[in-house]
N, C-alpha and C positions, 0 to 999 in steps of 0.2 A: 381775150386771148392774152395781154400781158401775163396775168397770175398763171395761166394755164403756162406758156411759155417759161416762165421762169421756175415755177416748177419743176418741168419736165428737165429744164438744164441742172439746176440743183440734184436731183436726182441721178440724173447722167454723172455728173461731174463727181459725185459722192463714190460712184461704182469705179469710173477710172482711176481715181486716187489707188484704190487696191493693187492696181498694175504698174504702177511706174516704178520702176528700177531707182535705186538712189544711189548708185555709181559716180554720178554726173549733177545731182541737188547740191542745190548751194544753203552755204549754213546761215549765212546773214544777208543774204538778200532778198527782195520781194520777188516772188514766184506765183504763180496758181498753183493750185493744189494737183491739177492734171492739165497738159493738150496746152493747148496755141495760148501765148500772149503776144502784142506788141508794146503801141504808144500808150505810157502813163496819162489818165485822163483826170480832170476836175482834182487837183492838190488844192486841200483845203484843209483848214482848222476849223472845228465847229463842236460847240461846247463842250473844249476842254481837250480834245482828240483830233489827232491828225487822221485826215482821211485820203487816202490815193486810191483813185480809180483804172482799171487799165484795160485796153483791146482785147478782147480773150473769145476765143472759140473753142467753148466746152465740149463740144463732142469730137475735134478731134485735133491732132499735135500739127495739123499746118492750117494756113490761114483760113478761113472761112465767114460764115455770116457772124458778125460783130455783135458781141454782148458788152457788157462794160461789168469786169469784175471788180472784186473792191476788198480791200484790205484796213484795216484801221490799228492806231497806236497813241498810248499815249507820251510814248517818249522819244518819236523818229527811229525806237530801234528795233523795237519788240512789238512786230505786228502779228497781228491775229484777222485771220480770215471770216470776210462776210458772206452773208448771202450774197448772189450776183445782182448787181443795180439795176439793170435795164437788160432787156430781152428786145429783140426785132417782130416784127411781123403784124404790128398796128397798120394802118393806113397811112400815118406818118414817116412810117422808118420798115417800110416793107419789107426789106433786104438786109437792112444793118443798123446799128446803133453806131454811128463811128464816131471818131476821135472829138472832144471838146473840153469843158473846163465847168465849174463850181464856182457859186459865191454864197456867201450869208447874206439871206435878206430878211430883216428881223428877226424871227423865231425858226425860219424856214431855210434849209440847206438846199438850192437849187441848182441842178444839171442843165447845164445848157449844152447840145450837141447836136449832130449831124445825121439825118435819116438817109440811107441810101435806098436807091427804087431802080433796079435793074431793068431795062428794057428790052436788051439782048445781050444776053451773055457771050454768043460766040462774035458778036461784033463789037464787044465792049463799049455797049452803050448804054447810058444811066442817066439819073437826075438826083441831086442831091438839094436838100434843105435843110433848114436848122430850128430845131425845138428844144423844150422844157420838159423837165419831170421835177417834181418838188417833193420834200420829205418833214416831216417834224421830229422824228426821231435819227434820221442819220444813217438808218438803215432800209427803210420800206420807201420807194420813190413812186408816185404816181404821174405817170404822164399827164401835161394839161391837155385839158380835151377841147380846147382850141387850136391845138397844135395843127400844123408848124407856125412858128410865129415868124419866119420868113421863108416864104413859098418858095420864090425865086431870086436869084442874082440878078445884079442890075442889067441893062440892056449891053450887048456886045460881047457876052460870057460862053465860056464854053461850057461843059459839063460839072466841070471843076469848080465846086465852089463847100468848102468842108474845112473843120477846125477851129469853131470858133473859141474864140477866147474874152472873157468879159470881167470887167472891172467898175468900179466906182470913183467917178471923178466929181466932186461937189456934189451937184442935184441929179446927176444925171448918169445913167447906166453907158459903158461904151462896149461895144462889140468891135474885134478884128476877125477876119476869115481869109483864110487861104485861099486863091483863086486862079483862074486863067482866062485872058481874053480870047477874044475869037481870033485871035493874030497871033497866038501861042504864047503870048506873056504872063511871067508870072507875078503875081502882086499881091498885097494885103490890104483890102480893103475895109472901109470903116463904117459902123450903123449906130446909132445913137436913140437913147429909151429913157422914158420917166417911170416905167413900171416893169422891164423884164417883159414884156409881150407884147406891147407895139414899137416897132423899129422903123425908124427911117434911115435911108442909107445917106452917108456922112462925104462920100469921096474915097478916092485912093488915099492909103497914109506913103506907101512904097512901092514902086516896080521894079522888077528886073531890068537889065540893059543886056545888051550879047552876053556877057560873062556869067551872068548869073542864074542861068537856066529857064526852065518852060513853064515850069509849075514852083510854088511855094507852099509848102505844106505846113501845119503847127506853128502860126506864128503865135509868137507872145511878145507883149509890149508894157512896160513899169519904168516907172523912174527909181534911179537910184546912185546916192550918192553924188546929188545935183546933176544927175544927166539923164537920159532916157535912153532905153534900149529895147529893140527890136531884135527880137530873137529869131528864126525860121528856120525850117529844112527845104532848101532847094534840092530841085532835082533836074539832071541837067547840065552839072558844071563839067567842066572839061578836069583832067588832072594838069597840074604845076608844078612841074618839081616833086618835093615832096609835101606838098599840097593838095588837098580834093581827093585821094588816091581810093576812097570807098565808092561805091554806087551811086550812093547819094550820101549830101552831105549836113551839117548843121554848125550854124555860125548867126554873126549878129552885125549890128550895124549900133555904134554909140554915138549920141549926138544930144541937141535940144528941139524940144517940142513946144509948138506953139496949138493950143485947144481950138482958140476962134479963129485961125486961120486955117489950120488943121495942116500945117506945117513942120516938116520935119526934116532940118539941116543934121547933116552925119556924115563922120568919117570915111573909112574903105571898109568892106566886107572883112570879117575875120573868122577862121574857122574857131569852133569853140573847143572840139577834143581831137585831139589827133593819134587814137588807136584805132582799129580795125573797127568797132561797134557801140556805137554811140549814134544815137538819132531821136527824132519827135522831142526834146527835152522841154519840159514844161514848170513853172515857176511860180510860187507864192508867195505872200506876206505872213508870219505867224507873230502871235502876241505879242513877240520879245523885238519886233521892227526889221527881221532878218529877212532877207530873198534867199528862200531856197529852192534848188532846183534839182531834178530827177528825170533823167532821160532812159529812153527804151537802152537796153545792154545787148544788143545783136542789130544785126545789120540785114537788109532784102535782098534777097539772093545769095546769103551766107551757105556755107555749108552746117549744120546742126544737127549734130549726132547724137541731141537728147533725145532727139524725134523716135529714135529706135528705142529709146525706154520710155515714151508713153508721155512727153511733154518737150515743149520749146518756147525758148523767150524768159528774158526777168529784165528787173529792171537796176539802176546803177545804185549806188549809196546815196543819202541826202547829200548835196553841198551845197554850202554856203557861198554867195555871190557878193564880190565887190567891183568898185571897178577902179581901176590906178590913174596916176596922174596922167598916164598917158595913155587915157580913155580905152585899156584893154581889161577885158574881164578876168578876174582871178575868179579860181574857182576851188574850195578846201573843204575838205572833209567837216559834216558838223561837229561838232565838240563831243556830242553823245554819244557819239561811236567808242569813246574811250570806254566808256561804261559795259564794252565786249570785251574788254583787255580782263585775259587769266593770269599765267603764268609768265614771265618777264624773262629776258633773256639779255645778259650784258654780255655782247660778242668781241665790240673792240672799244677799244677808249684812247684816243690820241697816240694812233699807231702807225709809222712808217711802214706801208708794206711792198715790201720787195719782190714777193712771190705770192702765186694764188694761195690760198688760204678756204678752207672746207670747212663747215662747223654740222654737227650734227644736230637738225632741227627737221623734223620726221612730222609734224602738224599738218594737217592740209586746211588750215583756217588760220591764217596769221597777218598781223600788221609787222611791217619792215621799217625802223627808220635808220637811215644812213645821211651823214654830213662829211661829204669831202671837203678837207681845205685845197681848193684851187693855187692861191699862190705859193703854197711850198712844195707841190707836186713837182714832178718833174715827168711824170707819164704821160703818152701821147693819146692813152685809151684806155678806159676801166670799167666797171662795171660790176653787177652783181647777176650769177646764175640762181636759178630753182632748178634743181634737176629731180627726176622721176627715174627711177631706175637707173639702167647704163646707158640708156640712148637718149630716155627725153628730158628737154631743157627750155625754159623761156629765159630768155636773157635782156636784162636793161644794162645798156651801155653808154658811156659817152664819149666822144670825138671832143679831145680840146680844142686842137685846132678850126675844127670848124663849130665849136659850140653847141653841138646838135646830141640830141640825146634819141636812142633810139631803143625801141622795144623789138624784139626779135620772136617771132613763133613759129616758126619755119620747122622747130622740133619740139611741139607743145604738145604733140599728141596726135588725136585721130582727125583727119578732117581739114585740118586749120594749116594755114602757110602764110606767110609774106610777113613783113618787115615794118613798121613805121617810124617816123622819122620827125623831128621837130625841131627848129634852131632857136636856143635858151638867149635873153639878155647876157651879156657877159655880165658876170660877178665873179665876187673873191671865193665863193663858197657853191657847191651844189647842194640843198638839201632836197631829199627824196621821202617821200612818206606813199607807202606799197600796201596796197589790200589786197591778198591774196585767197580765193575760195575755193571751191573744188572745180570749178571750169569756167573762172574770170580773174582778171586781175585788173587794177587799177592804181596808176602811177601817179601823182601827185607832185610835180615838181617847183621848188623856190617857192612856196608859199602860194601855188596855184596857179603861177602865171602861166602854165601850160600844165595840161592833162592828156593822160593816154588809156583809154577803156577798150577791152579785149577779150574773148570768151575763148579760151583754152579747153582741151580734153583731151588729158593724160591719163592713158591707158594704166601705168602704174603708179606705187604711191611714191608722195614725196620720199626723197632721197637724204638730199642736204642742201645748205644752202651754200654758195662758194662766190668769194671777191677775188677779181682776175684783175691785171693791169698791164700792160704791153710798153714796151719802148721806155720804163724810168719807173720812178718809183710813184707812190700814189699815197696821199697824207690824209688816216681815216680820223676825223674828229670824234666818230661815235657809230656805233653800229647795236643799235636794239631789234628784239622781236619779241613779238608778243603772242602768246596763242591767245585764240579768239573764242568766244561761246558761240554752240549752233542754236541759235536762236528757235527752230522748228526740233529742235529733237525734244519729243514729250511721249 
């Protein structure tokens, strides 16, 4: 069944690719050749190459029976589409190969994933189990004959039991999974194994309270800079001021963990990205010791105009993670992204700006770097606009009095709206790195203390970049722009 389903999916996606409209296709982000994708899965480095898998419906631009799409790269930047890795339809995953992770076990690359089984579609009743698939070449995977490796969640569970993340500590493998109790409480539960096949339940790692939602999806747990980090995507959190403004969120706890007692002591929940489109982040550790994260660059129930063009969904740029002394996650673009730079434009250096300035930059794949001196600026409000035609613009601005950075996409094109804001720790400078692609924008502020990721769908082409201010003058230490390579153009 598996081989037949994989061949069928590959043949369909090959034909579907021919009908994809290019207007919103991204130039340097991970996408499927056509149709739907969501969560990143199985981030791993194997035999000298980076592998990223993702939830994929190869037959439609809308969500459907989940497969695992697959890309690989030697440098984290230039990606190559690989054959679809997993297709549902076997007894262990009849209605979907849902999200999971990947590990290297000796010479094998092992995928660990959730099998989804529909009982009654109209009543939305189902059950979920955990499975593995094994490869010796990183491209072709055989499902374990004795799947599922975990057939049922622990006693007292609802049907929600998914998204396994596996790692090795000393001589044992550990697995966490997103889970919901029969009282409607979201939590992350822990299992332990010596061989990736026989798993024993090891207890609850952490669970929700009244503030943190009814289900925790896509958990990830790792040690970083002397602390332990639990990342997850809670569903059901209520908006609070500028926080938690999307349908679902992604965030983290930072603290200390004891393997013997399964005790995780941590601080408050912190939202990880403050844009409109960021979810289901997953991380891995590469052979340089870096902890690298990639998320889904969309949001459930959002408008996705690219569906009209035969595709939907993309992944964020890879980001290197660190923990600050204040126990906050810092996310910065991996250094390899500098390889994308082509033509450089130095637009301003050490300039006191008293009135709006416009720059004739029309490329639609850009990296923008700007540094503002807050000590010598008198403006109350300032920022950048990326303008498309006469009416469309995406605005990144800073309110000095409130120390808040904003991303406004209310005029960013087809089917999108809304402003997102994040309060920044006060500093003498505001340093922004902005990555603009044909239908996305990613903003990194002050060495990654805050990020804002959003999809945009401009109807017209980029017209210019402008700098604005109000209530005084703004001191610009530097403003540079790089035109970036289109990795998919061949």
